[in-house]
MDAnalysis code that builds the backbone (N, CA, C; Angstrom):
import MDAnalysis as mda
import numpy as np

u = mda.Universe.empty(267, n_residues=89, atom_resindex=np.repeat(np.arange(89), 3), trajectory=True)
u.add_TopologyAttr("name", ["N", "CA", "C"] * 89)
u.add_TopologyAttr("resid", np.arange(1, 90))
u.add_TopologyAttr("resname", ["MET", "LEU", "ASP", "LEU", "ARG", "GLU", "VAL", "ALA", "SER", "PHE", "ALA", "ASP", "TYR", "PHE", "VAL", "LEU", "CYS", "SER", "GLY", "THR", "ASN", "PRO", "ARG", "GLN", "ILE", "GLN", "ALA", "ILE", "THR", "ASP", "GLU", "ILE", "GLU", "SER", "GLN", "LEU", "LYS", "ASN", "LEU", "GLY", "GLU", "TYR", "PRO", "LEU", "SER", "ILE", "GLU", "GLY", "TYR", "ASN", "HIS", "ALA", "GLU", "TRP", "VAL", "LEU", "ALA", "ASP", "TYR", "GLY", "ASP", "TYR", "LEU", "ILE", "HIS", "ILE", "PHE", "SER", "GLU", "LYS", "ALA", "ARG", "THR", "TYR", "TYR", "ASP", "LEU", "GLU", "ARG", "LEU", "TRP", "ARG", "ASP", "ALA", "LYS", "ARG", "VAL", "ALA", "TRP"])
u.atoms.positions = np.array([
    [9.728, 18.553, -2.714],
    [10.369, 17.650, -1.797],
    [10.321, 18.285, -0.418],
    [10.036, 17.466, 0.577],
    [9.965, 17.927, 1.958],
    [11.059, 17.250, 2.775],
    [11.792, 18.039, 3.537],
    [12.833, 17.544, 4.438],
    [12.187, 17.267, 5.786],
    [12.078, 15.989, 6.131],
    [11.388, 15.583, 7.359],
    [12.327, 15.364, 8.533],
    [13.617, 15.544, 8.340],
    [14.584, 15.149, 9.365],
    [14.352, 15.792, 10.724],
    [13.803, 16.998, 10.759],
    [13.577, 17.667, 12.045],
    [12.177, 17.440, 12.614],
    [11.292, 16.791, 11.826],
    [9.908, 16.645, 12.280],
    [9.413, 15.197, 12.334],
    [10.203, 14.249, 11.858],
    [9.783, 12.847, 11.860],
    [11.004, 11.943, 11.980],
    [10.777, 10.733, 12.472],
    [11.885, 9.793, 12.616],
    [11.798, 8.618, 11.637],
    [10.704, 8.478, 10.914],
    [10.512, 7.323, 10.046],
    [11.099, 7.490, 8.651],
    [11.409, 8.725, 8.246],
    [12.001, 8.991, 6.935],
    [12.671, 10.352, 6.967],
    [13.608, 10.545, 6.053],
    [14.290, 11.835, 5.963],
    [13.587, 12.787, 4.992],
    [13.040, 12.245, 3.914],
    [12.440, 13.089, 2.877],
    [11.170, 12.474, 2.326],
    [10.250, 13.348, 1.926],
    [9.129, 13.006, 1.065],
    [9.418, 13.635, -0.287],
    [9.256, 12.877, -1.339],
    [9.278, 13.415, -2.697],
    [7.845, 13.313, -3.188],
    [7.275, 14.431, -3.613],
    [5.876, 14.493, -4.026],
    [5.779, 14.907, -5.487],
    [4.977, 14.184, -6.252],
    [4.726, 14.589, -7.629],
    [3.342, 14.104, -8.039],
    [2.886, 14.559, -9.185],
    [1.543, 14.234, -9.658],
    [1.586, 13.774, -11.101],
    [0.623, 12.924, -11.429],
    [0.377, 12.522, -12.804],
    [-1.066, 12.831, -13.146],
    [-1.370, 12.837, -14.427],
    [-2.714, 13.235, -14.843],
    [-3.676, 12.062, -15.021],
    [-3.137, 10.837, -15.107],
    [-3.992, 9.667, -15.262],
    [-3.237, 8.434, -14.760],
    [-3.943, 7.315, -14.545],
    [-3.273, 6.131, -13.991],
    [-2.071, 5.646, -14.790],
    [-2.162, 5.652, -16.099],
    [-1.014, 5.202, -16.912],
    [0.201, 6.100, -16.713],
    [-0.032, 7.393, -16.648],
    [1.090, 8.300, -16.434],
    [1.678, 8.110, -15.038],
    [0.842, 7.913, -14.051],
    [1.317, 7.683, -12.685],
    [2.151, 6.406, -12.631],
    [1.695, 5.361, -13.308],
    [2.475, 4.126, -13.362],
    [3.785, 4.328, -14.116],
    [3.756, 5.098, -15.193],
    [4.975, 5.372, -15.959],
    [5.980, 6.173, -15.127],
    [5.510, 7.134, -14.366],
    [6.392, 7.902, -13.477],
    [7.014, 6.971, -12.447],
    [6.182, 6.113, -11.865],
    [6.673, 5.146, -10.878],
    [7.728, 4.235, -11.495],
    [7.449, 3.718, -12.678],
    [8.391, 2.827, -13.359],
    [9.718, 3.521, -13.644],
    [9.659, 4.755, -14.090],
    [10.894, 5.478, -14.427],
    [11.705, 5.806, -13.176],
    [11.043, 6.207, -12.118],
    [11.754, 6.455, -10.861],
    [12.443, 5.176, -10.398],
    [11.703, 4.064, -10.434],
    [12.272, 2.783, -10.012],
    [13.467, 2.395, -10.888],
    [13.348, 2.602, -12.190],
    [14.438, 2.274, -13.111],
    [15.676, 3.129, -12.862],
    [15.470, 4.422, -12.699],
    [16.602, 5.334, -12.474],
    [17.296, 5.043, -11.152],
    [16.532, 4.785, -10.108],
    [17.136, 4.489, -8.807],
    [17.809, 3.123, -8.799],
    [17.252, 2.170, -9.539],
    [17.875, 0.854, -9.659],
    [19.260, 0.989, -10.290],
    [19.382, 1.870, -11.292],
    [20.674, 2.127, -11.927],
    [21.699, 2.671, -10.939],
    [21.214, 3.290, -9.857],
    [22.087, 3.833, -8.809],
    [22.256, 2.847, -7.650],
    [21.697, 1.649, -7.804],
    [21.809, 0.637, -6.757],
    [20.809, 0.779, -5.632],
    [19.752, 1.549, -5.857],
    [18.705, 1.760, -4.853],
    [17.476, 0.957, -5.233],
    [16.937, 0.205, -4.263],
    [15.766, -0.623, -4.508],
    [14.699, -0.310, -3.469],
    [13.417, -0.299, -3.880],
    [12.360, 0.027, -2.920],
    [12.152, -1.092, -1.911],
    [11.828, -0.703, -0.690],
    [11.409, -1.674, 0.316],
    [10.009, -2.183, -0.019],
    [9.181, -1.283, -0.541],
    [7.840, -1.654, -0.999],
    [7.295, -0.564, -1.908],
    [6.339, -0.959, -2.721],
    [5.594, -0.017, -3.560],
    [4.119, -0.354, -3.375],
    [3.358, 0.614, -2.956],
    [1.928, 0.428, -2.682],
    [1.096, 1.281, -3.637],
    [-0.044, 0.750, -4.036],
    [-1.000, 1.526, -4.827],
    [-0.751, 1.534, -6.318],
    [0.197, 0.734, -6.799],
    [0.563, 0.770, -8.221],
    [-0.602, 0.376, -9.134],
    [-1.310, -0.676, -8.801],
    [-2.378, -1.159, -9.692],
    [-3.518, -0.163, -9.838],
    [-3.923, 0.443, -8.749],
    [-5.007, 1.430, -8.794],
    [-4.496, 2.769, -9.326],
    [-3.263, 3.107, -8.971],
    [-2.556, 4.299, -9.472],
    [-3.289, 5.612, -9.222],
    [-3.898, 5.717, -8.062],
    [-4.459, 6.996, -7.611],
    [-3.439, 7.690, -6.715],
    [-2.758, 6.899, -5.917],
    [-1.677, 7.374, -5.056],
    [-0.699, 6.213, -4.922],
    [0.459, 6.343, -5.512],
    [1.497, 5.324, -5.402],
    [2.506, 5.797, -4.373],
    [2.850, 4.912, -3.455],
    [3.854, 5.207, -2.441],
    [5.012, 4.235, -2.631],
    [6.176, 4.771, -2.956],
    [7.390, 3.968, -3.086],
    [8.268, 4.260, -1.874],
    [8.498, 3.230, -1.085],
    [9.259, 3.361, 0.158],
    [10.706, 2.944, -0.093],
    [11.603, 3.917, -0.023],
    [13.034, 3.666, -0.182],
    [13.762, 3.861, 1.145],
    [13.055, 3.668, 2.238],
    [13.673, 3.767, 3.556],
    [13.802, 5.202, 4.021],
    [14.903, 5.843, 3.701],
    [15.135, 7.222, 4.132],
    [14.294, 8.231, 3.364],
    [13.790, 7.830, 2.218],
    [12.924, 8.731, 1.472],
    [11.719, 7.963, 0.944],
    [10.588, 8.641, 0.995],
    [9.312, 8.087, 0.524],
    [8.865, 8.912, -0.673],
    [8.566, 8.232, -1.751],
    [8.160, 8.910, -2.975],
    [6.660, 8.705, -3.152],
    [5.946, 9.827, -3.247],
    [4.497, 9.828, -3.413],
    [4.177, 10.311, -4.820],
    [3.485, 9.487, -5.597],
    [3.049, 9.885, -6.927],
    [1.521, 9.867, -6.904],
    [0.935, 11.047, -6.994],
    [-0.503, 11.233, -6.829],
    [-1.200, 11.531, -8.149],
    [-2.493, 11.212, -8.206],
    [-3.358, 11.859, -9.186],
    [-3.545, 13.283, -8.666],
    [-3.936, 14.177, -9.526],
    [-4.142, 15.564, -9.080],
    [-5.235, 15.628, -8.008],
    [-6.285, 14.830, -8.187],
    [-7.390, 14.801, -7.220],
    [-6.914, 14.302, -5.856],
    [-6.150, 13.215, -5.837],
    [-5.661, 12.654, -4.569],
    [-4.671, 13.604, -3.903],
    [-3.836, 14.255, -4.696],
    [-2.861, 15.185, -4.102],
    [-3.572, 16.343, -3.423],
    [-4.597, 16.850, -4.041],
    [-5.375, 17.931, -3.433],
    [-6.093, 17.435, -2.180],
    [-6.669, 16.246, -2.254],
    [-7.436, 15.707, -1.129],
    [-6.541, 15.448, 0.094],
    [-5.414, 14.778, -0.106],
    [-4.556, 14.412, 1.025],
    [-3.644, 15.560, 1.460],
    [-3.299, 16.442, 0.558],
    [-2.565, 17.682, 0.856],
    [-1.425, 17.473, 1.855],
    [-0.490, 16.594, 1.503],
    [0.632, 16.306, 2.398],
    [1.483, 17.537, 2.697],
    [1.547, 18.464, 1.741],
    [2.300, 19.693, 2.001],
    [1.709, 20.458, 3.188],
    [0.394, 20.449, 3.309],
    [-0.241, 21.115, 4.453],
    [-0.063, 20.277, 5.717],
    [-0.293, 18.981, 5.597],
    [-0.184, 18.091, 6.743],
    [1.231, 18.126, 7.341],
    [2.235, 18.218, 6.509],
    [3.636, 18.262, 6.943],
    [4.216, 19.664, 6.775],
    [3.428, 20.673, 7.061],
    [3.839, 22.064, 6.847],
    [5.050, 22.460, 7.703],
    [5.339, 21.729, 8.780],
    [6.504, 22.045, 9.584],
    [7.802, 21.531, 8.961],
    [7.687, 20.700, 7.948],
    [8.878, 20.209, 7.234],
    [9.388, 21.294, 6.310],
    [10.692, 21.325, 6.119],
    [11.291, 22.307, 5.210],
    [11.086, 21.851, 3.781],
    [10.719, 22.784, 2.931],
    [10.611, 22.498, 1.494],
    [12.012, 22.587, 0.878],
    [12.306, 21.645, 0.022],
    [13.608, 21.590, -0.623],
    [13.398, 21.845, -2.110],
    [14.118, 22.822, -2.648],
    [14.029, 23.113, -4.083],
    [14.657, 21.960, -4.857],
    [13.991, 21.539, -5.897],
    [14.489, 20.416, -6.687],
    [15.373, 20.924, -7.777],
])
C-alpha cells in the first residue's frame, strides 16, 4: 500500500496486489468489492475487469490495483510513485 497524501491530490492511497491468472484477479476483485460493500463502501468505478490484466477499483480516496504479475512488473507503480510512503499492511 502506498500513502499518496503528500505526493498527489487525486487519492490518498494506492492498494497494490497481484493475481496469477485472470480468474484469480477477478476473484480478488470480487472479494474486495464484497468485503468493502459489507462496510458500506462502494466503488465509483471498476475498470479492466473483463480482460483482468490490470483491474482498477476506484473508491475515491483509495484506488485498488489488482495486476497480473506481468502487468505489475511492466507498469511498476511502486517505482513510478517512489516518493509515496509505503504502508505496512
